[in-house]
N, C-alpha and C positions, 0 to 999 in steps of 0.2 A: 388733382395736382398733388404730388408728393413733396413734402418738405425735406430738409436735409437731416432732420432727426427722425429716425425710424422707430417703429414699435420695439424693435430689439434694443435700441438705445435707451428707451424708457424703462425696460425691464432689467437690463444688465446692471448689477450692483458692483461697483468697483471699490477696492480697498486701497487706501493710500496711507502713508505714514508721514507725519510732519517731522522733519528733521531740522528745520530752521529755528533759530533762536527767536526770530521776530514773529509777530502775530500775523495771521493771514485770515481773510474772510472768504467764506465760500457761500454759494447760493444753494439753498435747499428748497424744494417745492413741498408745500403742505398738501393736505388732502383735497383742497379745492383747486390746486394748481397755482396758487399764489406764491410768489418768491419771498423768501425771508433769508436774511444773512445770518450766518453762524460763524463765530470767531473761533479759529483753530489756533491754540497757543500751547507751547510746550511740546515735548516729545510724546506723541500719541498717534494711534491709528484712528481713522475715521472712514466712513463709507458714504459714497455718493453714487447716484446713477450716472450712466454715461450722458444722459440728457442734461442733468444738472451740471456736470463738468463742462459740457459743450456750451451751455448757456453762459456760464461764468467766463470761459475762455473767449467767447464772442464779445463780452463787455470790456475786456482788457485791451487797451489800445496798443501798448508796446509789448511784444513777446518777452522781453527781458524781465518784465514785471509779472509774468504768468508763473505762479508757484508750481503748476503742473509741468512746466517746461524748464524752469530755471534751476531746478534741483532742490527747491524748498520742500516739495513733497516727493517722497520716494514711492514708486508703484509697488504694491504688494500683490494684489489680484486685479488685473486690468485686461482689457481686450487685447487681442494679438496685434492690433494696429498701434498700440503704445509699446514701442521697442527702442533699442539703443539707436537705431537709425532715425526714428522720428523724434526721439527725446534723449539726446546724448548726456544730458546732465542728471537724469534720473537713474542712477546706478545703484544696484544692490551691493551689499557688503562683499559678497563673493566676487562680483564683477570688479569692484575696486581692488580687491586683493590680486586678481589676475592681471590687472593693468599695472600695478606696482612692480610686478616681476616679469612684465612682458618684454618682448624684444625691443631693441633700440628704435627700430623703424615704427613699431606700434606705439611705443612710448611717445615719440615725437608727434605722431598723428593725434594721439589723445590729448597731449598738452596744447596742441593747436585748436582742438575741437571743444574742450571743456571751457565753459565761461561762467559757471555758477560758483559764487563765493562759498555757498553752503557745501556743495559737492567737493570742491577743492579743500575746504576746511576739514571735511570728513576724511579725505585722503591723507592729509597731514597727520591727523590723529591716529588713523589706522596704520600709517607707515612705521610707527614706533614698534608695532607688534608683528610686522611681517619679516620673516627670515628671507634673506636674499635681496633686501632693499639696500641699494648703495647710497652712500652719503651724497654723491654727486646728484643722484635722482631726487633725493630728499631736498637738496638745495634748489634744484630746478623747480620742484613742486612748490616750495615756499616762494620762489620768484614769480611763478605763474599766479599764485594766489595774490601776491602784492600787486601784480599787473592788472588783474580783473577787479580787485577790490576798489570800490569808489573812494576817491581821494577826499579826505577831510580837509576842509579849508576854512579858516577863520579869518575874516577880513576885519581889521580894526579901522574904523572910519574916524574916530575922534580920540587922538592920543591922550589929550588932557583928561577926558572923561574916563578912559581906561586907567590912567594913572591914579585918579581919585578913587576908583573902585578897588584897584589893586592894593592901594595903601590904606584903605579904609577911611579916606578923607583926611588923613594926618597932614599931608602936604598941600591939600587943597580939595575943595569939593568938586563935584562933577562939572561945575560951571567954570572951573579954573581959578576961583577966588580962594584966598587963604582962609583957613579956619582958625579960630582963636584957641 
């Protein structure tokens, strides 16, 4: 009985680049085959076997949190199965440049397809240096980034406590009582 991970998957070594600001943990297999987590932080390249990538991706419940699919990791050397069709958020710099100056139809399709905050952020950064990039597209790109970026929401449940913290207790402590 054959599993989904083949001998070829165990042998092929992929190279990825971390382009995200956040830290991500990956699974590595040691010499005994035991899993260990390795934290990838900062802009750097790293190598994993296809088997290790598949094991990690199998553990991630929501695909939007998969750094191999959401654009946090950019493919450098990967199997042919990892391509723009299977992973639209993992774009190289040259692919991003071509998208920034693509036709209007292609631009519209890409803006609907891209969902990665990291990839869209890279596009905004690169747009400054691309000749032929229109201001209208730049604004659309920033709007798309704002659209997919998680909303930051702060809920204040106790206004008196907040006021006490904000004023340093001068008008009252966090229980709402006056301080001398």
